[in-house]
C-alpha angles and dihedrals in degrees: 000000000000089000091049092046091044090054093041094038094052090048091045092046091051088051090049091049090047089046090049091046090047091044100047106033094045087056090053091041090046090048091045091042089044089048090046091045092041100045105034094047087050089050091042091047091047091045091043090045089049090047091046092042100046107036095047087050089051091042090048091049091046091044090045090050091047090047092043097055103042094050087059089055090041090050090052089050090048090052090050091049091048089048091050090048087060087056111097090226089076091056094055115111129244092262093060092043091052089052093049090046090055091049092047091051092048097049097044096085130132094220133016116233134154092279095050091045089053090052091050090048092050093047093052094044088054089052088057095244086145133242097269095048092044091052090050090052094049091047091051092050090050092049092053089059090216115205134181092287094059129082112235092193092056092049092049091047091049091052093049093047090055089060090064097042123122093022125110106214096183117118110215110208095181117096120253089216122354106324137018116210119200120190113199127193141163143140122287113281096024093113093251100145094044089049090052090053090051091051090049090052091052089051092051091047087058090055093253121149102239131197125187122206116206099205096159096105095162097077127044089203091060091055092047092048096054092042089053091052091047089054092050093049092040098233133128125265131190111208131192126222120256109276094015118137104269091215089058090055090048092051093050092046092049092048091049091049091052097043095046094043100242117176099212134029118188116189122206113205130193116282106251142175113253092233097057105106096192092054091049089052089053090056090051089052091051090053092052092048091052091050091057087071097034124013092203094053143134087051093188129030106189129186116207111213131193104231093204091073091066116185091013087076087078092066091053094046091048092054099043094040093052094047104035108013111240124228096189150343136237117202117210137192093032086144088072102030131104092188105078091134090077089075089068092051092049093053094045096046101040102023088226126148118245100219102188147349126231110220102169146352099267119106093250095045094105115096131184114258110247111179094211092054093047093050091048089053094045091051091050096253108135100208103119097170103066117111 
């Protein structure tokens, strides 16, 4: 019995000890563990919370600061971009930009020699500056004896600017007295009617009372086109019937403009080839009819020219100028032309102002011609706002 108890007792006692050990220490361990688990996590959470609370706040402030400053710069850049977009240079097509890129490449040389002069000559001939004007440019560059200390671009720009000197290119839409009459003509496809609409819009924007006269009585489409534009711009138009004498329409429109105190009358004439004698005679008749109401009118006789035809513009100018007597030119489709150099030749040969440039089909895509801007664009310098 003692032996059995001894065996059992010892075993039992060991179990009790183990139980006690398991019972007590775990409580301490649990408490300690609990304390450790309870406190440190709390500390960790606090610290983590602090870490999460503070740094993000700092990061947010820093990020906010970083985000706050750059947008200001970005906004300034955006404003500049928007300003540049208003520049007509940005509306020029790829053809013109390729031409200006070729010129820019040719004139940016450290020293002028025969090879570089040939490259400049070729680039300007491709721009349709014309043989005579290109030769004058090359001769002037040679005479300056440009060396490494001189700026070829500046010398080229100076030469081109001289071709536009002493000419006022501004087109005044306001009447000198009571009414300004503008007679517009050009061959079919030149963009004449659209240009007239753009001029009318500019007049309305200046608070002028504008009347359009649709004197192209040969084509129903011409009448519909100008009436559509007049409706868009919200201005009056007087249209003739198909087959009606254009001069009769002009007379009625002029009389209406005088009687109803309009500020600006713009007359659309039939698109015509420059070599059609009978159509030229019709323009002369229109001029005489207008002068019956006002001896000083028409105040402007403007030829609309398609810039993509390049040197062929000279033939048109010759014919219209000899028959009618031009007062100015508007060049269209410069957004798709590679032949901007012809503008320089026109001014030099005929001493005529280039009033405006068409650079797109939208109603506001007609910009005043400013020689400095045009030269900058032609030379590949995207400034567009220099005057």
